[in-house]
C-alpha positions as CSV (number, residue, x, y, z in Angstrom):
1,M,63.9,-2.6,-25.9
2,A,65.5,-1.7,-22.4
3,D,63.7,1.6,-23.0
4,G,60.2,0.0,-23.1
5,G,60.7,-1.4,-19.5
6,W,61.9,2.1,-18.6
7,D,59.0,3.8,-19.7
8,G,56.5,1.2,-18.5
9,L,58.3,1.9,-14.9
10,M,58.1,6.0,-15.2
11,K,54.3,5.5,-16.2
12,L,53.8,2.9,-13.4
13,K,55.5,5.9,-10.9
14,R,53.1,8.3,-12.6
15,F,49.9,6.5,-11.7
16,A,51.1,5.3,-8.4
17,P,49.6,8.4,-6.1
18,T,46.3,7.9,-8.5
19,L,46.0,4.1,-7.8
20,A,47.2,4.7,-3.9
21,L,44.5,7.8,-3.4
22,A,41.9,5.5,-5.3
23,S,42.3,2.7,-3.4
24,A,42.4,4.4,-0.5
25,I,39.0,6.0,-1.2
26,A,37.4,2.8,-2.3
27,Y,38.5,1.0,1.0
28,L,37.2,4.2,2.9
29,G,34.0,3.9,1.3
30,Y,33.8,0.3,1.5
31,H,34.0,0.5,5.7
32,A,32.1,3.4,5.8
33,L,29.3,1.5,4.3
34,E,29.3,-2.0,5.6
35,G,31.8,-1.0,8.5
36,D,31.2,-1.5,12.4
37,Q,30.1,2.0,12.5
38,G,29.1,2.4,8.6
39,L,26.1,3.5,7.4
40,Y,24.1,0.1,7.7
41,S,25.3,-0.5,11.1
42,Y,23.4,3.2,11.9
43,M,20.6,1.9,10.0
44,V,20.1,-1.0,11.7
45,T,20.5,0.8,15.5
46,Q,17.7,3.2,14.7
47,S,16.0,0.7,13.5
48,R,16.2,-0.9,17.0
49,I,16.2,2.3,18.6
50,A,12.3,2.7,16.9
51,E,11.2,-0.5,18.3
52,T,12.7,-0.1,21.5
53,Q,10.8,3.2,21.9
54,A,8.1,2.2,20.7
55,E,8.1,-0.8,23.5
56,L,8.4,1.4,26.1
57,E,5.6,3.4,24.7
58,L,3.7,0.2,25.1
59,A,5.0,0.0,28.9
60,Q,4.2,3.0,30.2
61,V,0.9,2.8,28.9
62,E,0.4,-0.4,30.9
63,R,1.6,1.1,33.9
64,R,-0.8,4.1,34.1
65,D,-3.5,1.4,33.5
66,L,-1.9,-0.3,36.8
67,E,-1.4,2.5,38.7
68,D,-4.7,3.7,38.2
69,R,-6.0,0.2,38.8
70,V,-4.1,0.2,42.3
71,A,-5.5,4.0,43.3
72,R,-8.6,2.8,42.4
73,L,-8.4,-0.5,45.1
74,S,-6.3,1.0,47.4
75,P,-7.6,3.6,50.4
76,D,-4.6,4.6,51.1
77,Q,-3.8,6.4,47.5
78,G,-7.0,8.5,47.7
79,A,-10.3,7.9,47.1
80,L,-11.7,3.7,47.1
81,D,-13.7,3.5,44.1
82,L,-16.1,1.3,45.5
83,D,-18.0,0.6,42.4
84,Y,-14.6,-1.0,41.0
85,V,-13.9,-2.9,43.7
86,E,-17.4,-4.6,43.5
87,E,-16.6,-5.0,39.9
88,R,-13.3,-6.7,40.4
89,A,-14.6,-8.9,43.3
90,R,-17.5,-9.9,41.1
91,E,-15.2,-11.0,38.3
92,V,-12.5,-12.9,40.6
93,L,-14.6,-14.7,42.8
94,N,-17.6,-15.0,40.2
95,F,-20.3,-13.4,42.5
96,A,-23.7,-11.9,40.7
97,H,-27.1,-11.0,42.4
98,P,-29.7,-13.6,42.3
99,D,-31.6,-11.8,39.5
100,E,-28.7,-11.0,37.3
101,I,-28.0,-12.9,34.0
102,I,-24.2,-13.4,33.7
103,I,-22.9,-13.7,29.8
104,K,-19.0,-13.9,29.6
105,I,-17.5,-13.2,26.1
106,E,-14.2,-14.5,25.7
107,P,-11.6,-12.4,24.0
108,Q,-11.0,-13.9,20.2
109,R,-7.3,-14.5,19.5
110,V,-6.1,-12.7,16.3
111,R,-4.5,-15.0,13.6
112,Y,-1.7,-13.4,11.5
């Protein structure tokens, strides 16, 4: 019976490197997927980057629109667009010619 205990210890010593290697692979594999710099974190970061780039594109479009409006209203920026100035003045000051009929349509909000 004493030999049975010794044989078990020898088997354990023989499989110890394999067990240690399997444990290391499992540990590293888990952290490669779920760690702070793992695959899941990478996918979340890429998603945030895509959202931020979409927001940036919207902001750039809005900025170009505002720059265009400023250029059309400012005599310092080039040619002053008198039609646009008149249009803005009418809208902001609620002016109209006596023979005009004004119909204002309010934009509807989209509900999801």
